[in-house]
C-alpha positions in Angstrom: -8.6 -54.4 8.8 -8.7 -51.6 11.3 -5.5 -49.8 9.9 -6.9 -49.4 6.4 -9.7 -47.1 7.5 -7.3 -45.0 9.5 -4.7 -44.7 6.6 -7.7 -43.6 4.0 -8.8 -40.9 6.7 -5.1 -39.7 7.0 -4.8 -39.5 3.1 -7.9 -37.6 2.8 -7.0 -35.1 5.5 -3.6 -34.5 3.9 -5.1 -34.1 0.6 -7.9 -31.5 1.8 -5.1 -29.5 3.7 -2.8 -29.5 0.6 -5.6 -28.3 -1.8 -7.5 -26.1 0.5 -4.9 -23.5 1.4 -3.1 -21.6 -1.4 0.8 -20.9 -1.1 2.0 -17.8 0.5 3.3 -16.7 -2.8 0.0 -17.0 -4.7 -1.8 -14.9 -2.0 1.0 -12.2 -2.2 1.7 -11.9 -5.8 -2.1 -11.8 -7.2 -2.8 -8.2 -8.7 -6.0 -6.9 -9.7 -6.8 -6.3 -13.5 -5.5 -2.8 -13.4 -2.1 -3.8 -12.2 -2.7 -2.7 -8.6 -1.4 -4.9 -5.7 -3.1 -2.9 -2.6 -6.0 -0.7 -3.7 -6.8 1.4 -0.7 -9.7 3.0 -2.5 -11.8 0.2 -2.0 -11.5 0.1 1.9 -13.1 1.8 4.8 -11.6 5.1 6.3 -10.3 3.2 9.2 -8.9 0.3 7.1 -7.1 2.7 4.7 -5.3 4.5 7.9 -4.5 1.0 9.3 -3.0 -0.2 6.3 -0.7 3.0 5.9 0.1 2.6 9.4 1.3 -0.8 8.6 3.2 0.5 5.7 5.1 3.0 8.0 5.9 0.3 10.8 6.6 -2.7 8.5 7.8 -1.2 5.1 9.9 -4.2 4.0 6.4 -6.1 3.4 5.3 -3.7 0.7 8.5 -2.7 -1.2 7.7 -3.1 -5.1 3.8 -3.4 -4.5 1.9 -1.2 -6.7 -0.7 0.9 -4.5 -3.5 3.0 -5.2 -5.3 5.5 -2.5 -7.2 8.5 -2.2 -6.8 11.4 0.2 -6.1 15.0 0.3 -3.1 16.9 -1.3 -0.5 18.5 0.8 3.0 19.7 0.9 5.3 17.9 3.2 8.9 19.5 4.1 11.3 16.7 3.8 14.2 17.7 5.9 16.4 15.0 4.1 15.9 16.7 0.7 15.5 20.4 2.3 12.5 20.6 -0.1 8.8 20.3 -0.2 7.6 17.0 -1.4 4.1 16.2 -2.5 2.2 14.1 -0.4 -1.4 12.8 0.1 -3.1 12.9 3.5 -5.2 10.0 4.8 -7.3 10.2 8.0 -9.4 7.5 10.0 -13.0 7.4 10.2 -13.1 9.8 13.1 -10.8 12.3 11.4 -8.6 12.5 14.6 -5.5 10.8 13.1 -3.9 11.2 9.9 -0.9 10.0 8.0 0.9 11.5 5.1 2.1 9.4 2.0 4.9 11.0 0.2 5.1 10.3 -3.6 7.4 11.4 -6.6 6.4 11.5 -10.1 8.5 11.1 -13.4 6.7 14.4 -14.8 6.8 16.3 -11.6 6.2 20.1 -11.8 5.6 22.0 -8.7 3.5 24.5 -10.5 1.1 21.9 -12.0 0.3 20.4 -8.6 -3.3 20.7 -7.2 -4.3 23.2 -4.3 -3.7 22.0 -0.7 -6.6 20.2 0.4 -7.9 18.9 -3.1 -9.0 15.1 -3.0 -6.9 13.1 -5.2 -6.4 9.5 -6.2 -3.0 8.4 -7.0 -1.1 5.1 -7.8 2.5 4.5 -7.5 5.2 1.9 -6.4 6.0 1.7 -2.7 9.7 2.1 -2.0 12.1 2.9 0.7 15.2 5.2 0.7 17.9 6.4 3.1 19.3 9.8 3.8 21.8 10.0 6.3 20.9 7.4 9.0 17.2 7.6 8.5 15.1 5.2 6.2 11.9 6.9 4.4 9.3 5.5 2.4 7.2 6.8 -0.6 5.4 5.9 -3.6 7.4 6.5 -6.9 6.7 6.9 -10.3 3.1 8.2 -9.4 0.3 9.0 -11.6 -2.6 11.2 -10.6 -5.6 9.0 -11.5 -8.4 11.9 -10.5 -8.5 15.1 -8.6 -11.9 17.1 -7.1 
């Protein structure tokens, strides 16, 4: 008689655990309605900087993810390419720390890029690439959504 209530409680507990937590795949594969996996435009400056810091330190977690972010346009001298590459600079809330996000565009034209310091929102696909023995990361197939 005492075994029956214990078994029922255990079964209910297992049922709750199985249905309460979505699988890892469900958490990571959900995109917003606009196809963005990681929308940094909806985060505080500290969270944006933290997420970009994570991208730098753990890039494999982000490969293939669509990223949307706002920052200030700049040029970055890419030693691997021996050329200037467009980038968006994001800062933390205190504006004491910054991180550049390199990007490429299908219709890239150096003459049509905004002035340095222009605030812009971009969206692209996170990828890594290797030059020599170094691995770099960037947003590829980037589109400029807005600039002010």
